[in-house]
N, C-alpha and C positions, 0 to 999 in steps of 0.2 A: 180046662184041667190040667190037663197034659201038656200044653206049654207052659204054663206056671213051674211043671215038675221041672221037664229039660232046664229051662232057665238056671233052678234052683243050682243044678248039677253041671252046668254049664259056665262055670267060676269064670273070672275076669274074661270072657269072649262077650262080643258085640254083634248083634245081626242087624240087617236091615231095617227090620221089625223097632227095633231098640233105638237107633238113631232117628227113625220117625219121632220117637215117642220122648227122647230126652233130648232133641235139637235143640229146643230154647233153652232149658236148665244149660246144655252146654255152650251155649253163645253169651249167657248168663254168669257164667262161671258158677254153676250152681252145684254142678258134679263134683262128689266127693272123689279123692286121689285115686282111688282105683278104677273105679268107674270111668272117668274121664281117659286114663289110658290105655283102657281098652278101646272105648269109641275113638281114640285117635288112631289108633293100632288100624281099626276098622275101615276108619275115611282112607287111610296110607294105601289100603287096596282096594275100596270099592269107589269107582268112579262114579257113579251112580249117586251115591251117598255122598259123596265130597261135595258134587254140584248142586246137590239138595238142600246141604248145610249152608252154603255158600249165597245161592239164590235168598233162602229163609234171612240167612245176615244180612244182606243187603237191602230187602224190602221192610225189614224191622228197621235198620237205618233209616230208609228215606222215610219212612211214616213217622221216628223219632224228629225230624227235621221240618214235618209240617208244624205249621203255625195251631197252636191250641184255637180252639173255639168254646164259647159258653154256650152250653141251651138255655132257651128262654127260660124265663124263671117262672113259669107257670106249667112248665112241661110234666113234673112230677105230680101236680096236682093233677092235670088233663086226663095223664096215664092211669093213675088210682081211678080215678071218674071210669075211665071207659072199663077198665078190668073189672069195676063192679056192677057195670050194667051187662057185660057179657058171661058173667055167672049167675 
């Protein structure tokens, strides 16, 4: 709870924890301007966070280039039956 309160009063600042929590949104351009600016300011001063975001971005890019696969048609039914047996 204290962490939430501290974040509320720390407007326009970004911590390493914020970077971890918001990296996907940053990479997908889903951060609002104020938060994006704070995020970029933090990255410009924090090498480990910059490396984290670059690695995550590269990984997402590599995964997107993989060919898609289709699951077997009976997979859903098989999973549903197994879940019913285990409950």
